[in-house]
Structures are given as C-alpha cells and as structure tokens.
C-alpha positions in Angstrom: -23.6 -3.4 19.7 -25.2 -4.6 16.5 -27.8 -7.3 16.9 -27.9 -8.2 13.2 -27.7 -11.9 12.6 -24.4 -13.1 11.1 -24.5 -14.1 7.5 -22.1 -15.7 5.1 -23.7 -14.1 2.3 -23.3 -10.5 3.7 -19.8 -11.2 4.7 -19.1 -12.4 0.9 -20.9 -9.3 -0.3 -18.8 -6.9 1.9 -15.7 -7.8 -0.2 -17.2 -5.9 -3.1 -16.5 -2.7 -1.1 -12.8 -3.6 -0.5 -12.3 -4.6 -4.1 -14.0 -1.4 -5.2 -11.6 0.4 -2.8 -8.6 -1.2 -4.5 -10.0 -0.4 -7.9 -10.5 3.3 -6.9 -7.0 3.4 -5.4 -5.1 2.2 -8.4 -7.1 4.0 -10.9 -7.6 7.4 -9.2 -4.4 7.7 -7.2 -1.3 8.6 -9.2 0.9 7.3 -6.1 -1.1 4.0 -6.2 0.0 3.5 -10.0 3.5 4.3 -9.1 3.5 1.7 -6.5 1.7 -0.7 -8.6 4.3 -0.4 -11.2 7.3 -0.8 -8.8 5.5 -3.8 -7.4 5.1 -5.4 -10.8 8.8 -4.7 -11.5 9.9 -6.2 -8.1 7.8 -9.4 -8.7 9.0 -9.8 -12.3 12.6 -9.4 -11.0 12.0 -11.9 -8.3 10.7 -14.4 -10.9 13.7 -13.8 -13.1 16.2 -14.1 -10.1 14.6 -17.3 -8.8 14.3 -15.9 -5.1 14.1 -18.3 -2.3 11.0 -18.7 -0.3 12.2 -16.3 2.4 13.3 -13.8 -0.1 9.8 -14.0 -1.6 8.2 -13.2 1.9 10.4 -10.4 2.4 9.6 -8.8 -1.1 5.8 -9.5 -0.8 5.9 -8.3 2.8 7.4 -4.8 1.8 5.3 -4.5 -1.3 2.2 -5.1 0.9 3.4 -2.7 3.5 3.8 0.2 1.0 0.6 -0.4 -0.6 -1.2 -0.4 2.5 0.5 2.6 4.0 -0.4 4.5 0.7 -4.0 3.3 0.8 -4.2 4.6 4.5 -2.3 7.8 3.5 -4.8 8.3 0.7 -7.9 7.7 2.8 -6.6 10.0 5.7 -5.8 12.8 2.9 -9.6 12.5 1.5 -11.1 12.5 4.8 -9.0 15.5 5.9 -10.2 17.3 2.8 -13.9 16.8 3.8 -13.4 17.7 7.4 -11.4 20.8 6.4 -11.7 22.0 2.7 -9.7 25.1 3.8 -6.0 25.1 4.7 -5.8 24.3 8.6 -2.4 23.8 10.1 -3.6 20.8 12.3 -4.9 19.0 9.4 -1.5 19.8 7.4 0.2 17.9 10.4 -2.1 14.9 9.8 -1.4 14.7 6.3 2.3 15.2 6.6 2.2 12.5 9.1 0.5 10.2 7.0 2.7 10.9 4.1 5.9 10.3 6.4 4.6 6.7 7.1 4.5 6.0 3.4 8.1 7.4 3.0 9.4 5.3 5.8 7.7 2.2 4.3 9.1 3.0 0.9 12.6 3.4 2.3 12.3 0.0 4.0 11.1 -1.5 0.7 14.0 0.0 -1.1 16.5 -1.2 1.5 15.0 -4.8 1.5 15.1 -4.9 -2.3 18.7 -3.7 -2.4 19.7 -6.3 0.1 18.0 -9.0 -1.8 18.6 -8.0 -5.5 21.8 -6.1 -5.7 24.0 -9.3 -4.7 22.1 -11.4 -7.3 22.3 -8.9 -9.9 26.1 -8.5 -9.4 26.9 -12.3 -9.7 
C-alpha cells in the first residue's frame, strides 16, 4: 500500500497523462482517427436530426464504448509487442481477442445507430 499523502494538486496533474494518452491515440493510431471521424459524423447527424435525450445517451454511450475498446486494444497490442517482439501464438490470441472486443463494440454501435437514424432519415 502506498503511504503517500493525498494531494488534490497531484490528482489534477495526473489528468495530463490521460489527456496525453488521448492525444497519442488520435494522432498515432489509424483506427483512432477512423473512430473519431465516425463519432463526429454521428454527433453531427444527431444534432441535425434533433435526437431525444435518450437517443443522445445511446449514441454517446456507444461512441464512448467503441473508443474505449479501441484504446484498450491499442494498449494491449503495444504491450504485447514489447513483451514478445517476435511472433508468438499466444500473443496472437491475445491480440485477436482484443481486436474482437472492438469489433463486437463497433457492431453494437452500428446497430444502435441504425435503429435510431434510419427511421428518422426515411421520414
């Protein structure tokens, strides 16, 4: 257990690491930029279609879920590359599972988007 005294200043400073992680994700990760673009399109469409509060919650929830899944996938892949720079079948399984989590989350986001946007666009 860490006996360091609690400090609001240190907690506030710790946010810089999280914001730096977001910056790195969106600048260095190609999939991060794809998801950011998709999020911007979905949010723009949400404003245009004047979604209800519950629809906004659903859209923002799945956007967040996809981005979080992709950030975790990227972190796992980078860590796995350090642990095992050469091909290893067990590392491949770990990477494939992390990628599958993103895929499932993205499919959920597409389904939610379709349920919300398609009826409004067809009216």
